[in-house]
C-alpha positions, 0 to 999 in steps of 0.5 A: 461895076456901076457907079454910084450918082455923085451927090447932088444938094439936098433939097431939105437944106433949110437952117438948123432948127435953133439947139438942133443940128438938122433943119425943119424939112428933114426933121419933117420928112424922119416924121411922116416917116414915122408917123405917116408910113409907119416905118419904126423908129430905127429903121427911119434912118435906113429909109434916109440913106437908101432913098439918097444913094438910089436918087443921089441926094445928100439927105441928112440922116439922123441916129434913130434916137435923135428922131425919138427925141423929135417924136417925143419933143413934138407930142409934149409941145402938143400936148402942153399947147393951150387949148381955146377957152369955148363952150362947146367942146366935145371930149372922146375919152378912155383907157389904153392898158399894156403889161402891168398895172397901169392905165393910160387915161386919154382925152381928146377934143374937139369943137362941136363948130369944127366937125367935118361934115356930116358923112365924114369921120373924126381924123387924127388931125382933127381932134387935139390932145387935151390930155394924157395921164398914165396912172397905176389905176384908176377909181371912177374918183380919180376919173371925176378928178381928170374930168375936172383938170382938163376942164380948166385947160379948155376954160370951160366945162365940155359939152358932150363927153363920149365914151365905150361906157366901162365902169370906172370911165363912166363912174368918173362921167357921171360924178362930173355930170352931177356939178356940171349938168349942161354937160351930156354923156354919149355912148360909143355906138360901136361898143353899145353894139357890141353889147347887144351881141355879146348878150346874144352870143356869150352864153348861146350854146350854138355860139359857144359849140360854133366856136369850140368847132374853130379851135379845134379845125385851126389846130387840125388842119394849119399845118396840112395841104388845107391851111388856107382855110384855116379859121382866124383865131378870135381876138383877144380882145374886144372880141364882140366887136370883130366877129366878121372875119369868122362869120365871112369864113364860115359862109366862105367854108359852106360856099366850097362845100356845096361847089368843091369843083369850083375851088378846084378850077380856082386854085393850083395848091387846092388841086389834091384837096379831094371832096371827102378831105375837105368833108372830113374836115370842115364838113361839120360847118353844114351843121351851121349854115342856118345860124351863121346866116342868121348871125350875119344877119345881126352882124349886118345890121351892126354893119349899118348902124356904127359907120353911119354914128361914126360919119354923120354924128348924133343929132336930131333926125339922125334917126330918120336916116338910120332908119330908110338905111336899114329898111334897104336890108334884104330880108332880115329875119325876125331877131336881126329886125329886132336887133335892128329896132333895139339899136334904132331906139339908142340911137334915138335915145342919144339924138335926143340929147343934142339941142335943135341944131347941135351935133354930137360926135357918136363914136369914140372910133378915132381915138380906138385908131390912136390907140392901135396906131401907138402900139404900132408906133411903140414895137415891141415896146408895147409889151414892157409897159409905158416908157416916155414913147408914150408922148408920141400920141400928141405927135400923132396928131400934130400938124406936120408942117415945118412952121408948126415943127420948128415952133414944137422943138423950140418950145419943148425941151428936152428937159420937158420930156424928162420932167414929164416922165419922171412926174407921170412915169416914176420908174417904169416897168422897163426900168424895174425889169433892167435893174432886177436882171442886173442885181440877177447878173451880180448874184451869179 
């Protein structure tokens, strides 16, 4: 047996944070594993232990529940931190939904003077958490009240609010604007593009037929030797924002049908698949060749507009840049050119809301990314409704420098976490389930 190396002094040997048994450096290391590397809360201690043994380091290894509490306290401190009192705030607003009735209204903010340079998308670390409000349901009046409350935190109404024009959220923004005419509303470019795609495809008989054949083919081949060509499943939500995979699949299958010999030469797994077998299961795609060309051109147009607005923002002159980039797309058909004109017109209407020299965010994509990261952080808990782990939203935006983390853990107490959860969450869905199962066991 190879002897284990003797432990070396820990590189993370710094004074414990007041009231904690660990220093700021090991706490930051744990948080980086979870928030940056995507390691689960339960897995992070095992990673630390494995690294310590492999390198002969005396790494402090906290219990995962200790790390979870660090995460919540950092998130709470980020939410509770004072916001700059300024009149150039831009807010990004949306709802997150999980199982149950609860919706969480999230407002992220960034000052216009601190926007990244043109060509750079907003990042998590660029944003500040203005509000995080779970509730049983949201009406436009309640959204309006939440916006007023948020304005008190920043000392002024925002210059711009970016949202997806959902009924309740945008209704609240509209009510807010009636009292604060200085605030303008920007429609998230990705949702606008998805709405235009939906209007073209949702009731289109050819698209419906294509989706039907996709579903049947997926069931027919996923347990066969053709499983490597299984069509991608549609997204359960926001499917018209995520058409690329299905359209790319259709075009690739068309290429294979037209040159099956290339498939056989490129993969040993496909050697036993005969052209007749390919035609039997996928020959129907040929009938949609022209449709796939048209739909793919639409997706090409969207693929130019959405990233450009996301990286450039909204300002006077951005439509000219967009028009030049759209002109570089090769041989668009009439319907794709019409879509390009509609989206260019939309961006032009948005840029008119900005004063000369102003630049607004044009997308809530960074907020959508935060929602996705929160679900990754929650893992299986996301199926059980909101829990105090919702405060992890604030931690995702926090600076993970040791000084910042040390200050946050000294500022935010465990009692603050419990009080926030009691006030904002009440009895969680998970707690209700636990009580119901316990009573069922007693009855049994």
